[in-house]
C-alpha positions in Angstrom: -6.4 37.1 39.6 -7.8 37.9 36.0 -4.1 38.4 34.9 -3.2 35.1 36.4 -6.2 33.1 34.5 -4.7 34.9 31.5 -1.2 34.1 31.6 -2.4 30.0 32.4 -4.7 30.0 29.6 -1.7 31.7 27.4 0.6 29.0 28.4 -2.1 26.1 27.9 -2.7 27.7 24.4 1.6 27.4 23.5 1.8 23.7 25.0 -1.3 22.5 22.6 0.1 24.4 19.7 3.4 22.8 20.5 1.9 19.4 20.4 -0.1 19.9 17.4 3.1 21.4 15.4 5.0 17.9 16.7 2.5 15.6 15.5 2.7 17.0 11.8 6.0 15.8 11.4 5.4 12.6 12.7 2.8 12.2 10.1 5.4 13.4 7.4 7.5 10.4 8.3 5.3 7.7 7.7 3.8 8.9 4.2 1.2 6.6 3.8 -0.4 6.0 0.7 -4.5 6.2 0.2 -5.9 4.2 -2.8 -9.2 2.7 -3.8 -12.9 3.5 -2.9 -13.0 2.7 0.9 -9.6 4.5 1.3 -7.8 2.5 3.3 -4.0 3.2 4.1 -1.9 0.5 1.9 1.6 0.7 1.6 3.2 1.2 -1.6 3.9 -1.9 -3.8 6.4 -1.6 -6.5 4.4 -4.3 -8.6 6.8 -3.5 -11.7 9.5 -4.7 -10.0 8.0 -7.7 -8.5 6.6 -8.7 -11.5 9.7 -8.4 -13.6 11.4 -11.1 -10.8 8.3 -13.0 -10.9 8.0 -13.5 -14.9 12.2 -13.4 -15.4 11.9 -17.1 -16.3 8.5 -17.2 -18.0 8.3 -18.6 -22.0 6.1 -15.3 -22.4 7.7 -12.6 -20.3 5.4 -9.5 -21.7 2.5 -11.3 -21.2 3.5 -12.8 -17.9 4.6 -9.0 -16.8 0.9 -7.4 -18.3 -1.2 -10.2 -16.1 1.3 -10.1 -12.9 0.9 -6.1 -12.9 -2.9 -6.3 -13.0 -3.0 -8.8 -10.1 -0.7 -6.9 -8.2 -2.4 -3.7 -8.5 -6.0 -5.6 -7.7 -4.9 -8.1 -5.0 -1.8 -6.3 -3.7 0.6 -8.7 -3.5 3.1 -11.2 -5.9 3.6 -14.3 -4.9 7.6 -14.9 -4.3 9.8 -16.6 -6.7 9.4 -17.2 -10.6 6.3 -19.9 -10.2 4.0 -21.2 -7.7 3.2 -20.0 -4.1 0.2 -18.3 -5.6 -1.8 -19.5 -2.5 0.3 -17.2 -0.4 -1.5 -14.1 -2.1 -4.7 -15.6 -0.8 -8.1 -16.0 -2.7 -8.0 -12.7 -4.9 -5.1 -13.9 -6.4 -5.9 -17.6 -7.1 -9.3 -17.2 -8.2 -9.0 -14.4 -11.0 -9.8 -15.8 -14.1 -9.3 -15.0 -18.0 -12.5 -14.5 -20.0 -11.5 -18.4 -21.2 -11.8 -19.8 -17.7 -8.1 -19.7 -17.2 -6.2 -18.9 -14.5 -4.9 -15.1 -14.9 -2.4 -14.3 -12.5 0.7 -16.2 -12.7 
């Protein structure tokens, strides 16, 4: 009877170990990015690439890219297209202003 109990406990332990080892593989495939003080899981954003497209037709592309990069990092969003559509990124993007009270995000 005791050997049977030991056998069942060992089988249960092996089953649990197999489940734990397979969970690690799933976690590696998702590859979440942790950022910010509240440690929310956020997907990776290519701010440089998105801002390059956004500022491609701007009269001052370097200035636009710098401002766009700041807004992208803070708001985690870059509107589609080369101009307009700012409201698609929400109030974080539309309400950010410079020290001179002008809109910051292109």
